[in-house]
N, C-alpha and C positions, 0 to 999 in steps of 0.2 A: 490390584489397585490399592488395597488397604496397606499392604507392605510398603509400597512406594510412598503413601501418605504418612505412614509412621516415621519413615526416614526423614521426610521433609519437616515434620513436627519436631523430631529430635534435633535436627539441625537448627531450627528456629530457637529452641531452648538454649542450645550451645551458643548461638550468637548473642542472645540476651545476656548470658553469663560473661562472655568475652567483653561485651560493650560496657559492662558494669565494673570491670577491673580498672583500678586507678591508672596503671601504666598505659592502658588503651584510651581511657577518657582524655588523657592529656596529649595523645598522638592524633592530631586532627586528620591526617591523611588515612591512617589505619581505621579510625573511627568512621570516616565517611565511606570507606570501602565496605566495612561490616554493615553499616546502616543501609547501604544500597542493596546488599545481598538480602538483608532482613526484609526490606520493603518489597523486594521482588517475590517473596513467598508468603508475605503476611496475609494477603486475602485468601490464599489457598488454605492456610492454617486455620483461619477464622471459620471458613466453611466446613473444614474437616471437624473442628471441635463442635460446631453446631450439629453436624451429622452424627457424631458420637453421642451427643446429648439426646437427640431425637431417637436414635436407635435404642439407647438405654431405656427411655420412657416407653417405647413401643414394646420392648420385651417385658417390662414390669406390668404394663397394662394387659398384655396377653396372659401373663401369669395370673392376673386377678380373676380371669374367667374360669380358671381351674378351681377357684374357691366356690363355696356355696353362696352365690349372690342372689338377691331377689331379682325379679324380672326387670324392674326399673333400673337398678344398678348395672345389670348385665347389658341392657340396651345402651346406657351411657358409656360403658366400657367399649362396646362395639363401635359406637360413633367416634370415640376417641381414637380407637385403633385405625379406623378408616382415614381419619384426619392425619394421623401420624404417618401412615403408610404413604399418603399423597405427598406430604412434606419430605419424607425420606427419599422418595423417588426424584423429587425436584432437586434436592441437595446432591443426589448421586450424579445427575446430569451435569450440575455445575462443577462437580469435582472432576468428572471425565473431561470436561472442556478445559479446566484449569491445568490438567496434566498433558494436554496436547503439546507437542514440541513447538517452541517458538521459532519464528523465522528470524534469524540473526540480523536481518536487514530492516526489520519492521520499524525501528526507531530512527532510521537514517533519513537525511535529506535526500531529495531525488533530482535527477535531471530528466526532463520530459522533452521528447522530440516529436513534433507534429509535422507531417508532410502531406501535401496534396497528392491524391492518387489519381484514379481515372475520373475524367469529367471536366478537364480543362479549367477555365476560370471559376466555374461553379465549385469544383473541388477545392480550389484555393480559398474561395470565400468560406466554405465549410470549415477548412482548416483554421481560419481566423475565428469562426464561431466557437470552435472547440477550445482554442486558446483563451478566448474570453470566458467560456464556461468554467474552465479549470482555474483561471485567475480569480473568478468570483468565489469559487469553492474554497480556494486557499485563503482568500480574504475573510470569509466567514469563519474559518478556523484559526484566525490570527497567525497565519503563516505568511512568510515573505516570498515574493517572486522576483526573479532577476533574469532579464533576457540576456542570453549569451551570444546568440547569433540569429539572424533572420534574413530571409530573402522574400521580398514582397512581389506580388503580382501587380499588374497595371490597374486593377479596379478595387484595390483595398483588401485583397486577400493575401495569403501567405503561400508561397511555394514550399517554404520550410521555415519553421521557427523552433529554436532550441532554447529552453529556459530552465532555471533552477527553482525548486520549491524548497524553502527552508522552514522546518518546523517539526516538532516532536510528533512522531507517528505518521509523517507524510507518506512514507512508502507503504505502511500497513494499510492505509486507506486507498491509495491511488494505484497500487500494483495491479489491480484487476483491469485497469484501463488499457493495457497493452493489446494491440491488435488492430484489425481493420474496422473502421467505423463507416457505415453506409448511410447516406441521406437520400430521401425521396421527397422532392418538392419542386415547385415551379420556380426556376431561377429568375432573378431580377432582369436578366438579359433575354429572357424568353418572352417574345411578344404574343405568341399564339396561346399561351396558358398551358402548354404541355408539361407534364411532370417529367423531370429528369432524375436519374439515379447516378450519384457520384460517391466517391470514397475518399477518405483520408486515413493515413496510418498514424498510430500513436505508439510510441515506445516509452516505457517508464523504467528508468535505471536507478538503482540505489547508488547514491553518490559515493565514489571511492575516496578513501583517505590515503594519505601517503604511505601509511603502514599497511594498507591492503594490497598494494601492488607497486613494485619498484620499476621505474622507467630509466633506462640508461640514456643519458643525454647524447651519447654517441650514436644512438639509434634514431635520433630526431633530425629531420631536415626542416629548417624554419625559414620561410620566405616572408618578407615584409612588402606591403603594397598599399596604395591609396584606397581608402574606403569608398564604397559606392553609395549612391542614394543621398538622402538629406543629411546635413551635418554642418552646414555653414562653412566659413573660411577655413576652419581647422582641417576639414576633409580635403579641401582642395590643395592646401599648402604642405601638410605634413603626412608622411606615410606612417600610419599607425596600425593598419589591419595586419593580422597574422594568419598565415597558412602553415599549419604544422603537420608534417607527414611522418608517420611512424614507419620507418623503413622495413623492419622485419615483417610487418603485416600489410603494409600499403595503406593503412588507415589514415584518412585525411580529415583534419578539423580546421575550420575557418572561423575566426572571431574578429569582428570589426565594429562591435557596438560601443566599445569604450573609446575615449579620446586619447588614451596613452598606449603606446606600444607595449609597455610592461603589463598593464592591466589586461590587455587582450591576450598576451602571452600566458599569464596566470590562468585566465579563463579557459583558453585552448587546452592547456595542460590538464586542467580539471576534467574537461569533457573527454579528452583522450584517455585519461586514467580510468574514468568511469566506464567508457566503452570497452576497454581492454578487460576490465574486471567482469563486465557483463558477458563478454565472449567466453572467458574462462568458466564463469558460473554455468553458462549454457552447456559447455562441454561436459561438466560434471553432472548436470541434470540428465543429459542424454545417456551417460554411462550408467547412472543409478536407476533411471526409470525408462530404459529403452523398451521394455516389454509392456509397460502400462503407464500412460501419462494422463493426468487430469487436465481437462481444458481450463479449469479455473486457475488463473494465476500463472499459467505457463508462459504467457507473453509471446506466443508464436505470432509473428507479424503477418503471416499468411492467413490467419484465422479471421473470418468475418464475425466479430463478436457482438455487434449491436447495429440495429437499424433505427434511424430517426425518421419516422413517417409523418410529415407535416400535414398533408391533407386529412389524415385520420387522427391527428393529435396523439400519436402513439410512439412510445419508445419500447423496443423489443430487444431483450438480451437473449441471444440464441444459446448461450452456454447453459442457462438454467431455465429456459422457456418461461421467462417472466415478461409480462406486458404491463407497462405503466402509461398513464395519461397525464395531461397537463404539460405538454412539451415545452411551452414558453417558460414555465417555472423551472423545469429541468435545465434548460439552456442558460438560466440565470445562476446556475451553480448549486441547485438543490438536489444533490446526488445521493444523499445519505440513505434514503430508502432503498435504492438499488444496491449501493455498496454494502449495506447491512445484509441484504438478501444473498449477495455473492459470498460474503464472509460466512454466513450461516451454512451455505451450500458446501463450502470448502471444509468447514468444521464437521459437518455431517459425514462427509466422505472420509475424513480422517478417523472419525469415531467408529466407522464400520469395521476397522481393523483392530479395534480395542476390545478387550473383555473386561467385564466388571469384576 
């Protein structure tokens, strides 16, 4: 670990020198590139320098005990050693976390897909609740949401809703939400007060950029049709909805939320590109980790990751065996406590394979 940190600190010093050169200072694009690289390692370098300072103080204080100290001074030295050892241990853990490999998708925008599972109308209502929960969470983090496509049920729920979340770090926080979400509650349609169990599935996909995956236009079949549902005269008179089929894979994307055919086509292409990239990413994951896969963050849609138990006011995340209460607050988008726990669990698992 120390060898790795020394290389990072050396690179940090090199970047400082490069950025100070007149020819670089006047080249804005090069300066920005170097500044971004420097900013990415700055926190790690600061922690490492603090680590070295504390380690030096610890060695010096231990050496003092070899001298002929009176009892009072020796006790003070021992207390100082104990304090420094604690601080050094904390800094070591911070450095180990800082050296964990970053997910290249963490800073990307995302496309979320929520679909009603088992449970009929109640599953569709729960899908709408989940959409509202994630929308509130995005709003609290100053992220923007944009509905790409939706299919409503008759009583205010969603059979399916696909939307984009735009904001720095959106994927890093919401990637743990992929999977099957189970709800246990008395549906509004239930007259006898019997508790029902329903499910909805959530998929969280890092949004693909054009440079991430290339789509041959010859591989696309595009159909135009009239939008369904509410939308006023525009819906009735103008065919703007897009059904885009990727012929090599058979993947189909429908977008009808916008009032122009071009806007729906752009959105459909964005969703298709993201799904194709996700398919490719999953293939790579299966090859790399076929012998051992972590539940945290794998996004397997068949996994029952969480239960929302309304009668007991409890949220249970089955991947890390964590139970939280105050379900109404959670459904208002206050997810950070659980997301922090999932992040910590993933980091702990990654740290198991490291040596100090």
